[in-house]
Every structure is written in C-alpha cells, then in structure tokens.
N, C-alpha and C positions, 0 to 999 in steps of 0.2 A: 354560724347562728351563735346566739349569747347562751349562756346557762338558764338566764331567766326566761327567755323566750321559748326555751326547748321545754322548760319544767312547767311553765303555764299551760303548754299544750298536753304534757301528760297528766296533769292535776285539773281536769276539766271541771268536774263538780262532783259534790256528793252522791248526787242520784247514781251518776255514772260508775263511781268508784263502788257502790254498794252492790254491783252486780258482782263483784269479786267473790262476796259473801254467798249470794245466791247460788253460784255455780258450785261453791264449796260444800254445801251443806249435806247433801247426801254420801258423799265420799268421807266426811268428817263423822256423820252418825255411823257408817260402817265401822269407821276406825274405831269409835268408843264402844261400840257393841262387842268388838272382837277382843278388846282387852290387850292389844298389842302394845308392847313396850314396858309393860309391867304396872307401876304405881298409877293408881287414880286419885287425880287432885284431891287433896283432902288435908285438915289440919286444923289447929286453933290460931290464937294470936301471935304465937312464936313461930308459926309455920310458913314458909314461902314455897308458894306452887309454881314450879317452873315448867314449862313444856318447851321441849327442844328435839332436833333431829338426832337420829343415832349414828352419826358418824363417829369414827373412831376417838377424836378429841374429845367429843362430849360425852361418850361413855368413860373415858378417863378420867374427866371432871367429876363426873358422879360418883366414882369410886374414892376420889379424893377429898369430898367436901364434908362429909362427917367428922371425919379426924383432924381437920385442919379448919374450915370456916367456921362450921358448927361449933366446935370445941372453944374456938377465940370469941366466938361472939353470941353464943346461945341459940341462935336462929336455925331451926331446923329447915331443910330444903325437901319438899316433896317432888321428885322428878316424875314427869312422864316423857318417855323416850319413844319415838315413832321413827319407822322410815320417812323419807323426805316427802313424798307425796302424799302421805297421810298427814304428816306434821304440819305441812302447809295447809291442807284442809281444814283440820282444826284450829290452828291459829286464826286463820282467816274468818271462820265461822265465831269464834270467841271474841275476837277483839272488833269484830264488824258489829256485833250485837251489844257489845260491852257488857258481856255476861258476867265478867269478872271470876271466871272459874280459875283462871291462871292470872299472876301477877307479873311474871316474866315470860318472855318467850324469844325464841331464834328467829329473827326476822333479817333479811338482806337488805341490801341496797336496791332491789326492786320494789320491796314494799314500803320501805321508809317513807319516802316522799308520799305515797298515795295513803299511806296510814295517817301520818301527820296532818295532810290538809284536810282529812275528816274528823279529826281530833280523837282519834283513836289511840294516841301515844301520849305518854307523860314526857313532857320536856326536860332534858337532864341539865341544863346549863346551870341551874342555882346550886346542883349538887357538886356539879365539876367545880364551880368557883369556890367553895367550900373545901374542897378535898385536894389540897396541895399535893399529897402524895402520889395521886392518880397520874399527874402529869401528862395533862391532855395534848400538850404540843410535841409530845414524843410520838403520838399517833400518825401515821404515814399520811401525808396531805391528801393522796387519792382516796384515803378510807374517810378521812374526816370530812372531805368535801361531799363525799357520796350519802353521809349519814347526817347530812346538815340541809334541813328543808329551805323552801324559798321564803320562809319568815325569818331565816338565819339563826333558827334555833336548832340544837342537838338533839336527835331523838333516838340514837344508837350507840353502842360502843362495842368495836369488834371484839370477838373473841378469837378469830383469825381472820387473815385476808389472803386473797390467792389471785391468781392469773392462771393461764394455762401454758403447758409446754409439752414438748414431745419427750417421751421415756424411752430408753431402748436398752437391750442387753449387750454391752460393751464386750463381754467374752464371746458370745455368739458373734458378734460383728467381727471381731477379730479372728475367729476360727474360719469364717466364712469369706475372709478378706474384704468385708464391705467397709465403707468410710461414711460416717455420719456428719453432713456439714453442719457448721455451728450454728446457720440459719438456711434450715432446708427449705425446699419449694414442695409442695405438694405432690408433683410429678415425681420428685426424687423420692419422697416418702412411699409413693405407690410402687417404684420401682425396686425400693430396699425391700418391701413388703413381700415381693414376689420372689425376691432372692433368698430372703430369711425364712419363708415358709418351708416347714419341715425341716429346719436346720437340726433340730433335735426331735425325737419321737414324741409325737402329740402336740407340739408346737406350732403355732400359726404364725404368719408374719405380722399382724397388728391386732390390736384390740381396740373397737370404738363403740361408744354408746348407740344402742339401739332400741332400748327400753322406753316405751311411752310414757310422756311427760314433759311438760314445758321446760323443766329443771333437769330433764336426762338427756334424750337424744337430741333435742333441739338446741341445748346449749352448746355443744361443740359443732353440730352441723351448721348454726347461725355463723358462727366466726368462719366457716369455710365459703359460706355464701358471700360473707362482707369481703373477704379477700379475693374472690373470684369476680367481684364486682356486683352482686346482687343486693338486694334490699327487700325487707318484708312490704315497706311502704315509700312511696316517693315523698317530698318533702310536701307536695299538694294532696297527700292521702290519696294514692292510688296505689291498689293491691298489685303486687309485681311477683307475685309466686309463681306464675306461669311465664315469666320473662326467660330469654335465653340464658343469662347470668343466673339466675335462679336455679333453674333447670338444669345446666351444667353443674354446679357445685352440688345439686343434690344426687344427679346421677354418677358423680364422681364419688362421693361418698358412699352411696349405697353399693355401687359396684366392687369399690374397695373391701368393704366390710364382708359383701359376699363372697368375694373371690380369695380373700386372703385374712378373713377376720376370724374370730373365734366362733366355736359352736353355740347355737342357740342366741344367735346376736341379737335377734329381735327382744329378747328378754334380758339382755345384758345391759346393765348400769353402771355407774360408779363403782359400788361394792363388788360386782363380779369381775370387773375388768381389772379392780386392784388385787384380787384374788389370781385370776389368771397370771398376770405378770409375776406376782409373788411365787406362784407355785410353778413357774416354767413353761406355761401355756402359751404364753406370747412374748415374741421377740421386740414388739414395741407397742406403745400405748401413748395416744394423744388424750390429755385430760389436764385436771386441775393440779395447779402446783403443789398443794396441801397433801397431795398423795406421797411426796417424796420422804415424810416423815415416817410413815407406815414402812416404806420401802427400804429405808436405812435404820429403822429399829434394831436394838439388840439382838432379838430372836428371829428377825426375818431372814429367810434363806438366800435372798439375793441381795442382802447387803452388801455393798462395795462393788458390786456387778452391773449397776445403772448408770448409765449415761444420761443428761439431760441438756437439751437445746431448746432455743426458742419456737414458739410455735409456727408451724409450717405456713408459706405465705404463696401468694401468687402474684396479685395486682399491687398489694401494700406493703410497705416496709413491716408492719407489725400485725398480728392478728390474736394476739392474747387477750381474753376477757378480763374483766374487773368485777370481783365478788367478793362479799365478806358476809360471814355467819356473824350476826352482832346481836346483842341484847336489847330489846325492847320491853319497856314498862307499860301494862295496860294502864289506859286513863283512869279506868273504872276501880283500878286496884287500890284497897285501902290500907296496902303495905309498901307504899313507895320508898319510904325510908329505908326499910329492910332490904327493898329491891335493889336499891343504890348501893347499899354494903357489898352485896351478893355480886352485882355487876364490878364494883370497885376492885373486889377481890380476882373475880373470875378474869378479868381483862387485865389485870397488873402485872407489873414487872416481877413483883412477888410469887404471882402464881406460876409464871414461866420458869422462876428459880426452882420452885417446887417439884416442877414435873420434871426439869432437866436433872434434878439430884435425886429423885426417887424413881424415874421411869426411865430417863434418858435425853439426853439434850437433842437428839434429832426428832423427839416426839413433842417438842414444845410448839403450841400452837401460835405459829409465827405469822409473819407476813403482815402485822400491824403495828411495830413500834421501830422506830428507828434506832433505839437502844438494844434491841434483839441481835441486830447486826455489828454491833461494837462488842458483842459479849464473847471473851474468847473463847468461853466453854462451848458455845452455841456455834461460832465461826468454825470450830474445830471438828465439832460432830457434823455439821452441816456443809463442809467443804466443797462436797460435789454437787449441790443443787441451790445454796442458799443465794449466790450471786446471780444465778441465772434467774431464780424468783423474783428477785428485788428489781433487776432490769426489767422483768415482764410486767409487773406491777407498774413501774414508773412509766413504760411504755404504752400503756393501755389508752384509749382515747373514747371514752363514752358518748362523746358529742360528734364525732367525726370517726367512726371505725370502719368506713368502707371508702368507696370512691365516689359515693355521690351524697349530696345533702339528704338528710334524715327529717322527719316530722316531730322526733322526740329523742329523748336520751335512751342510751343501752347499747351493748355491745352484743351480749348472748341472747338479750331478751329485748323485746319493744316495751319502752316504760309507759304502757296504758294498764288501767285496771284489767280491760277485757283480754289481756295477754293470757292469763292464767287458763282461761277457758279456751281461747283460740289456739294458743300454744299446744295445749295439751290436745285438741281435736285434730290438729295437723300432726302431731306426734304420732298418733294412732294411725294415720294415713301412711306416713313415713316408715313406720314400724311395719307396717303391714306389707310395703314393698321390699323393705329388707327380708321379711320372712318368706317373699316369693310370692304373696297372694295377689299382688295386683303390681302393673308397672308403676315406674316412677312418674310417667306422664299423667296415669289415671290419678295417683294420689295427690299431684299437683294441681290436676284440673278441679278435683273436689275441695281442696285446701282453698285455691283462689275464690272459690264462692264464698267460703267462711269469712276469708280476710275482706273481701270487698264487702260484705255487710257491715263489717266493723269502720271500714274505710268510709262508707256512705253517711255513717252517724257523724264522723269527725268533719266530713267536707262541709256538712251542714251549719 
C-alpha cells in the first residue's frame, strides 16, 4: 500500500476528525479545573504559551528555558505541564476549536496528519528555509516523514524520537544464570520472566503497561498483536478484535503481566514502570527507547546495570513502534514567529549540547538527529543503548507493521481520528481484564462491538 493511499484513508474529512475534540472535551475540562501541572497559560505579547506532556525530558526543558532561551531571546515561556492523557485531551480541545489558548503543544506523529488536514497547525516550511542553523536534513528520515502531511508540508519538529525495546537487569540475569537473546521472542521473554520473578526481594519478572489510555496499555499491546499476526482492522475495514490472532496476543499479554508483572498492573503506565525498574522492583520492562536516558542518568540507582535488546517478536522480524513527541504550532496563534524561535531552540543540536553539559549526556532528548549518534560525548554516555535505539527506529514500518495489509498507517495505533476514543474505551476493557474483573474474551467481545461501529463508517 502506498503512503499516499494510506494517508488518504486516515484523513477522511474534517467532520470525522472533529470527533477527536468532542471526545476529549470532558477530560480536558476536568484537567483544567484540577490545575494539574502548575501554570495556567497567560501572559503578554512577549510570552509564549506552551502545553506539554510531563515526561522527564520535558520537565528538564522547563527548568532550562528561563536561564537559556528567555535570557538570549527575551521571550518568556509560560508552560502548562500535564500527564499524558490529560495533555492529549487539552491539546485536542484547544487546537480543534482553534481557541488559541496555547501557541505551541507537544503533539505526535499520530496527531500531525489529522491536525494538518483540518488546518489546525501552522506549516513550518518557511521558517525552516530561513533558519539554516536548524539543519532539517539532520532530522532522522523516519521522523521527517512522519511529521510531513500529504500536502508535502512539515507541521512538526521532534523534541525526541523513540521506538520500543526490551530492558533487563544484567546483574540479576547473571546471578540467575539467565541469557537474554539479542532478538528475543515473546515466548522467550515469558520464560525468562518466570525465572527472574522473585530473584530479589520484592522483584517481579517483568513490568508491562496496564493503565487505561490509547497511549498507555494499547501501545505495547498493539505491537504484540502485530507480531502475533493480528490487526485492529483488515484492509477492507473489518474489525478483528475477536480474531484468533488478536485474542492470542491479548491473552498472552494479560497472562504475562498477571503472573509475573508488577503489583497494581492495571494502574501502571510508563511512569510507574520506569520507577519500578529504577527501584529494583522489576527484572525486565518492555517499553519506549526514550526510557534509557533516565535509567542511565548520573543519579540512577541502576545506571550500568541495564541491558537493552530489540522488541520481542513472534511472526515478524521487527515489532518496535515509531513515535515522536514533537512541537506543533496552533494555526490560531498570533505568536508563530516566537513559536518557531522556541521550537528551533528546543529541537536543536545546541539544546542537546546544553542538556549534555548541564544535566548529563545520557539525558539528551535523542532519537531525532543523525548528528546525535556521531557526537562522541553522547556515544560514550549512551553506549549501552544508543545503537539498539537507532536500529529500532530505523527498523520500524508504519505502513506494514504486521503480517497482513492494513487500511491505514500506524504501528502502536490506528491512524484515524476515532482511535483516541476507540483505543481508550478498549484500553479500559483490557485494563479490567488485567485487574481480574473480567476475562480477556469478555473484554474483546465488548471491544469488537466498539470497533465494528468505527469500521462500518469507513466501509461506507
């Protein structure tokens, strides 16, 4: 399937895409009322309003902005920092309504084609052409491609890029005389999780996301579905959540985390699993390659103890996802010039050097620039994981991530506007199965009904 034909199916029409914001309004209003994340967007003509997810790399950016970016440009940045699910809801609401409350937001390669098609984003090509110091050609090709819409224009610049891989405690494996393959299968991972479970007091064999959210449990689960031969939808838009392949993958995932996963798995997401591995509560973790920077940070108690291998597979040769947290400028913003100055700084080689020198080279928001992997300081600090990360990003295939044709782009998500709502509702059913409140068969039967409603609209 060509990229153009795939993307056309993704971006059906404005009216369909606007369902994205409708589904998000309630959550966004709750997030706004709670005051989570600190700042409320406000300020004058010299203030840029930025809404972003609360991942460690973004939090570090917030700390470094005033003393560096603001000092050199005079532009103040008012940050609103929220947990991922809350941030997504608020961004969808503000950008779809073109309310203009925020100038810049962290969006991903999922949102970019949808938002761009509906003219919610400011194209960045003119700024890129004038800013020779930014070096657009240095951005890794998979990310450049994923942030370019069907009109050929660029609508986002990556803050960092990632795929997914398996992380494990090398010292624990050595003590238990366990061997981790360079390219493990999921069955090998399950066997190793059983043997590593209880290797140390309070340590479980593996940590896997179970927290509801299309960007939480659904992300890793869908990569397991892909490699085990399943798909959310066939090329002809038939929902397949109760197919033998989808069922097998989901039962495998749920059984693995229930038998050898972390306590409270149904409420564990990226942040909780990162904490578990850092604190010695898990022997393995399958998740984003971006986590390695935190694990290898100067103050990390597991620095130097973690091994990194490619995402586990079953029927495919690769199964890592492709994702980027990128900067997008709202079309309604009246500060687009200021916004580009911020983006040009936050996604620059110069910012990476600032992080490397002031925080630590392993903390650099990497996975986006070729030059990062040629920088001897970064290579030295990230030698445990940089090559595996680069290979995982390069091996990702959003067009053909599984064993059968798909109707649209996406590895760990389905590239349609409805997926924010569909994926979240399905995730709640899966999470309930992880919690033991229902069986996987029951969860998938309910999920199939939801998916078929979406598929029916596309078949028309």
